[in-house]
C-alpha positions in Angstrom: -0.8 34.9 -10.9 1.2 35.3 -7.7 3.8 32.7 -8.9 4.0 33.0 -12.7 7.0 30.7 -13.0 5.4 27.5 -11.7 6.0 24.5 -13.9 3.0 23.3 -15.8 1.5 19.9 -15.4 2.0 17.8 -18.5 0.6 14.5 -19.6 2.2 13.2 -22.8 2.8 9.9 -24.4 2.5 6.8 -22.3 1.6 8.7 -19.1 -1.5 10.2 -20.8 -2.6 6.9 -22.1 -2.4 5.5 -18.6 -4.4 8.4 -17.2 -7.1 7.8 -19.9 -7.3 4.1 -19.1 -7.5 4.7 -15.4 -10.2 7.4 -15.7 -12.3 5.2 -18.1 -12.0 2.2 -15.8 -13.2 4.3 -12.8 -16.2 5.6 -14.8 -17.1 2.0 -15.6 -16.7 0.9 -11.9 -19.0 3.8 -10.8 -21.6 2.8 -13.5 -21.4 -0.9 -12.3 -22.0 0.2 -8.7 -25.2 2.0 -9.8 -26.3 -1.0 -11.9 -25.8 -3.3 -8.9 -27.9 -1.0 -6.7 -30.8 -1.0 -9.1 -30.5 -4.8 -9.7 -30.5 -5.5 -6.0 -33.7 -3.5 -5.6 -35.5 -5.3 -8.4 -34.4 -8.7 -7.0 -35.7 -7.7 -3.6 -39.0 -6.6 -5.1 -39.4 -9.9 -6.9 -38.6 -12.0 -3.9 -37.8 -10.3 -0.5 -36.9 -13.6 1.1 -34.2 -14.6 -1.5 -30.6 -14.2 -0.3 -28.8 -12.5 -3.1 -25.0 -13.0 -3.6 -22.7 -10.8 -1.7 -20.6 -9.9 -4.8 -22.4 -9.3 -8.0 -19.2 -9.0 -10.1 -18.4 -12.7 -10.2 -19.3 -15.4 -12.8 -20.9 -17.6 -10.1 -23.2 -14.6 -9.1 -24.3 -14.0 -12.7 -25.3 -17.6 -13.1 -27.1 -17.8 -9.8 -29.1 -14.6 -10.5 -29.9 -15.6 -14.0 -31.2 -19.0 -12.8 -33.3 -17.2 -10.1 -34.9 -14.8 -12.6 -36.2 -17.6 -14.8 -39.0 -18.2 -12.2 -40.4 -14.7 -12.7 -42.1 -12.7 -15.5 -43.3 -9.2 -15.9 -41.7 -5.8 -16.4 -39.6 -6.0 -13.1 -38.1 -9.3 -14.1 -37.4 -8.1 -17.6 -35.6 -5.0 -16.2 -33.6 -7.2 -13.9 -32.5 -9.3 -16.8 -31.5 -6.3 -18.8 -29.5 -5.0 -15.8 -27.8 -8.3 -15.3 -26.7 -8.4 -18.9 -25.4 -4.8 -18.7 -23.6 -5.7 -15.4 -21.9 -8.7 -17.0 -20.8 -6.6 -20.0 -19.4 -3.9 -17.6 -17.5 -6.4 -15.6 -15.9 -7.9 -18.7 -14.8 -4.4 -19.9 -13.4 -3.5 -16.4 -11.4 -6.7 -16.3 -10.0 -6.0 -19.8 -8.9 -2.5 -18.7 -7.3 -3.9 -15.5 -5.4 -6.5 -17.6 -4.2 -3.7 -20.0 -3.0 -1.5 -17.1 -1.2 -4.5 -15.5 0.6 -5.1 -18.8 1.7 -1.5 -19.3 2.7 -0.4 -15.8 5.7 -2.8 -15.3 7.2 -1.4 -18.5 6.5 2.3 -17.7 7.1 2.5 -13.9 8.8 -0.6 -12.5 10.1 1.3 -9.5 6.6 2.1 -8.3 5.7 -1.6 -8.4 8.9 -2.3 -6.3 7.3 -0.3 -3.4 5.6 -2.7 -1.0 1.8 -2.4 -1.2 1.8 -0.7 -4.6 0.0 -2.7 -7.2 -0.6 -2.0 -10.9 -3.8 0.0 -10.4 -2.4 2.1 -7.6 0.8 2.8 -9.6 -1.3 3.8 -12.6 -3.3 6.2 -10.5 -0.1 7.8 -9.1 1.5 8.1 -12.5 -1.6 9.7 -14.1 -2.3 12.1 -11.2 1.3 13.2 -10.8 1.4 14.5 -14.4 5.2 14.8 -14.7 7.3 14.3 -11.6 10.1 16.5 -12.9 7.9 19.6 -12.4 8.5 19.3 -8.6 11.6 20.9 -7.3 12.0 18.4 -4.4 10.3 15.5 -2.6 9.0 18.1 -0.1 7.2 20.0 -2.8 5.7 16.7 -4.0 4.6 15.9 -0.5 2.8 19.2 -0.3 1.1 18.5 -3.6 -0.2 15.1 -2.6 -1.3 16.2 0.9 1.1 14.1 2.9 3.2 17.0 4.2 2.0 17.8 7.8 0.8 21.3 8.5 2.4 23.1 11.5 0.0 24.6 14.0 0.6 26.3 17.4 -1.5 26.1 20.5 -0.6 27.2 24.0 2.9 28.0 22.8 3.4 24.4 21.8 4.5 23.6 18.2 2.8 20.5 16.7 1.5 19.3 13.3 -1.9 18.3 12.0 -3.0 16.2 9.1 -3.2 18.1 5.8 -6.6 18.2 4.1 -5.2 20.0 1.0 -3.5 18.7 -2.1 -4.5 16.2 -4.7 -7.0 13.9 -2.9 -7.0 11.2 -5.6 -3.2 11.0 -5.3 -3.4 11.1 -1.5 -5.9 8.2 -1.5 -3.5 6.1 -3.6 -0.7 6.7 -1.1 -3.1 5.9 1.7 -3.8 2.5 0.2 -0.1 1.8 0.1 0.4 2.8 3.7 -2.5 0.7 4.9 -1.1 -2.4 3.0 2.3 -1.8 4.5 0.9 -1.4 8.0 -0.9 -4.7 7.6 1.8 -6.9 6.2 5.2 -5.2 5.9 7.6 -5.9 8.8 9.5 -2.6 8.5 6.3 -0.6 8.5 4.9 -2.6 11.4 8.0 -2.0 13.4 7.8 1.8 12.7 4.2 1.9 13.8 5.0 0.0 17.0 7.9 2.2 17.8 5.9 5.4 17.3 3.0 4.1 19.4 5.4 3.0 22.1 6.8 6.5 22.2 3.3 7.9 22.9 2.5 9.1 19.4 -1.3 8.6 19.3 -3.3 5.5 19.6 -5.7 4.4 22.3 -4.3 3.7 25.7 -1.2 5.7 25.1 0.8 6.4 28.3 1.9 9.8 27.1 -1.7 10.8 26.2 -4.1 9.0 28.5 -7.0 11.4 27.5 -7.3 10.1 24.0 -11.0 9.3 23.4 -12.2 5.9 22.5 -14.4 5.2 19.5 -17.5 4.9 21.7 -16.8 8.4 23.1 -16.6 9.7 19.5 -20.4 9.0 19.2 -21.8 11.0 22.1 -25.2 10.6 23.6 -27.4 13.6 24.5 -25.9 13.8 27.9 -22.3 13.9 26.7 -22.6 15.8 23.4 -21.8 19.2 24.8 -18.9 17.9 26.9 -17.3 16.2 23.9 -17.8 19.3 21.8 -15.9 21.3 24.3 -13.0 18.8 24.4 -12.7 18.2 20.7 -9.8 20.6 20.3 -8.0 19.6 23.4 -6.8 16.2 22.4 -3.2 15.6 21.2 -2.2 14.7 17.8 -2.9 11.3 16.3 -0.4 9.0 14.7 -1.4 10.0 11.2 -1.1 13.7 12.0 2.7 13.8 11.9 3.5 12.0 8.6 7.0 11.7 7.3 7.6 12.9 3.7 6.7 10.1 1.2 9.8 9.2 -0.9 7.9 8.7 -4.1 9.6 11.3 -6.3 12.6 8.9 -6.9 10.2 6.1 -7.7 8.3 8.2 -10.2 11.6 8.9 -11.9 11.6 5.1 -12.5 14.7 4.4 -10.5 15.4 0.8 -10.0 15.7 -0.8 -6.5 19.2 -0.9 -5.0 21.1 -3.7 -6.8 23.5 -4.1 -3.9 20.9 -5.1 -1.3 18.0 -6.1 -3.5 15.7 -4.4 -1.0 12.5 -2.9 -2.4 11.4 0.7 -1.6 9.2 1.2 1.5 6.7 3.9 1.8 6.5 4.3 5.6 
């Protein structure tokens, strides 16, 4: 190995139990998605004109589908009944795991829950994927591990940064969910985004970067495809391409919010 002294990732005790619960729940959610897809197809085959429920994981949907299937017979209807029963069982188990995680996380990592936009499932995901926060020498090392540290690039003698596609993508997705929630409902995060956009840091209609393409231009027609391909690398950075280091190392060390101010931690 090039770096033989790197600390090893360790999952022991309560952290390992959280990781096992999260992984098992995600497996069940994936299985439920497959069951719903098969059930939708059988219901469509039985009655193409019937409007099925939008969400199949609710008690009202189970009752409605079961009542609808009583009017049919045959192998397709029998398979649909079996899938419905399996779907109901999966949903109950998923809800039980969610409740178990919601009970454990406030005891193990209360500081993560203090971060705006971080719920029990997201906190459990971060805790399990980090595998021991003490193995990171600094918050910058942790940012590189989770893919939030921007990568420096140079073009035309101009230093800039681009979004990192490396690191732990499961951990990165959990942080992304927190950021999206803060951008939607947290005043401090909204002020930061407004200030960055006002300074010309990405966004459509920016005064500093008027050449930023619109969504429509991102889907080129035959007459514009070659033009857009030539200009793909000429556009300036986007808002998400110059991320600040995420201050989650302290939170993962289970530090409580500041008792003097009572303010909770903010990701952005």
